[in-house]
N, C-alpha and C positions, 0 to 999 in steps of 0.2 A: 503494500500499499504506500508506503513512505520511500521505496527504493528509488523512485524517480528523483524525489527531493535531494536525497543524500547524495545521489549520483552527480547532480548539477550543482551541489554547494560544495566550494573548495574546502580544503581543511582550514584549520584556525590560520595559519599563515598563508596558505593557497599559493606559495611561490617556492620553486626549488631552483636556486641559481645554477646556470649552466656553466660548465668548465670552458673557460674562454681562450685559454693559453694557445690552443693550436688553430684558432679561427683566423681567416684572412681579414683584412680591413673591410673588405666589400661585404663579407658575411656579418661583421660586426655591425656595420651600418644598416644592413637589412634587419638585423636583429633588433637594434635600436627603434628602427621605424616600426617594427611589428609590436615592440612593447609600448611605445607611444600611442600607437592605435589601439591597443588593448586598455591603457590608461583612460583614454578618450571615451572608449564605450562604458568602462565602469563609472566615469565621472557623469555620462549620459544617464545611465541607470540611476545613479544617486540623485541626480537633478529631477528625474521624473517621479521618483518616490517622494521627494521633498514638495513637489508640486502637488502630486495626489494628496499628501498629508495636510497641505496648506488648504486645499479646497474641501477637504473633509472638515478641517478645523472651523473653516469660514461657515460652512453648512450648519454645523452642529453648534456653533457658538451661540450661547444665550445672550440677549441684549438686556 
């Protein structure tokens, strides 16, 4: 029942650093670009949740 949620959720750290010593400069630059894209995706997910929470707070706020 909860297997899908657990599979999609990262571990507490959610990150395992790669061994970069043998990578070429081109590979390192591509890796950085991919990481930046993933950071952007995570930031967008956070912003969406914050907007949803703000909308819910505004809807349920008592005057």
